[in-house]
N, C-alpha and C positions, 0 to 999 in steps of 0.2 A: 190598545194592542196589548194582549196579555199572552204569555207564553203558558202553555200547559205543561210541558217538560222542561225544568229548569236544570237539567243535569249538564256538567261541563266543569271546565276549571276556570279559576278566576285569573287574572292578569298577575296577581301576586304569587300563585301557585306555579304558573308557567315561567315566570321570572326567576323563581326559586331553582326551579330544576334546570334551567339555563345555566344560572350560576353554578350549580353543583357540577354539572357536566364540564364547564369550562376548567374547574379546579381539577377534576379528575384528567382532563387532557393535559393540563400543565405538568402535574405529577407524572403521567405516563411519560411525556415528551422529554423530561428531565431524566427518567430511568433509561430511555431507549437510546438516546443520542451517544452516551457515553460507549454502549455496546456497539454501536454501529461504528464509532471510531476504532475501537478495538479490534472489530472484525477486519476492517480495511488494512489495519496494522498487520494482522496475521496473514491476509491475502499476499500483501506485498512482501512478507518475510518468506513465505511458503514459494513465490513466484522466484525470489532471489535465489534460494536454495536449489530449485530447477535449472535457473539459468546457468548458475555456475558449473554445475555438471555438464550443460552444453557447450560452456566455454572451454572446459578442459578438453571435450572430444574435437572441438574446433583447433584447439591448440595442437594437439595429436596429429590431426589431419593434416594441418600446416607444415608439420615436420620441425616445429620449432623447438630449439634447445635452450634458449636463454629466456630472461624475463620479457613478458609481453604484455602489452595493454591493449584490450578490446573494447570498443564502444558498444552500445546497446544497438546502434545501427549496424555494426559489424556482424552481431549475433542475429539480427533480424533478416540481413541480406544473405546469410549462410543457410537459412531456410530450417534451422535446427528447431526454431520456436515460432508457433503459429501466432501468438499474439503481437500484433503490431500497432501500438496504441501510441498515437503522437503525442500524449501527455507524458509518457515515459522517457526519460533520459538516464544515462549512466555510464559507467565505466567498470570493467573487470580486469584486475592486475593478478597475472601469475607471475610468481617470482620464484626463481630457483636458488635456493641458499648454498652457502658453501659446501655442505654435506650432501648436496644433490636432492634435497626434499623440495615439495613444492609448497609454497604459501599462497592463499588466495586473499584478495581483498575485494571488497564491492562496494561500489557507489551506485545506488539506484534511486530515482525519484519518479513518483507518478503525478507530480504536481501539487500534492497536499502532504504526502509523507516522504521521508528519505531515510536511506541507509547510508551511513557516512564512513566508509573505510573500514567495515567490518570483516572479520573473516567468516568463512562458512558456517554452516547451523546457525543461521540468524533467526533470532526469536523476534517475538513481537516487542520484547524489551530494547531491542537493537533499532527499532523503527523510531525515528523522531518526527513531530510534527513540523514540516518546513515545506515552503513553496519555491524553495531553490531548485535550479536545475544541477544535475549531477554528471554533465555530459563529457567533461575532461579533467576530471580531479586526478584521475592516476597517473596522467602524464607526469606530474611533479614527483611521483613516488618510485619511477623507475630508477 
C-alpha cells in the first residue's frame, strides 16, 4: 500500500504545537486571574458605597436620631436595593457624634471578599480576601 500524497504533520510536530499552546494558556491564566480578583473587589466596593447611601435614606425614613446598626437583611427587606444575593452578609453602622455629625461604618461580605469596618468611599484597597461572614459585626460598635 503506497500513498501518493504524503502531506500532513508528523506526531512530533503535533505534540510540539500542543505543548506550545499549553504554555500560552498557562501564561494567560496567570495574567487573567489577578485581574478577575481585582474586578470582584471593585464591584464589592462600589456596591458598598451604593448601599451606604440607601442605609442613610432608611435611617432618615425611620426617623432615627441616635446611633443605629442595620443588617444587610434590613436593607434588602426595605426594598431600597434590588440585589438580594444569599452569599452577601453585612452590617452598616450610622453613629451620631457629639457634634451632631454622622459617621458610617460598613461590614460587608460576599463570601469571598470582605469590607471590615470601613468608612464610606470604599475602594478596592479596603476589600480583603476573606470567606468570613459579616452579618452582626457592628452590634459591638454601638
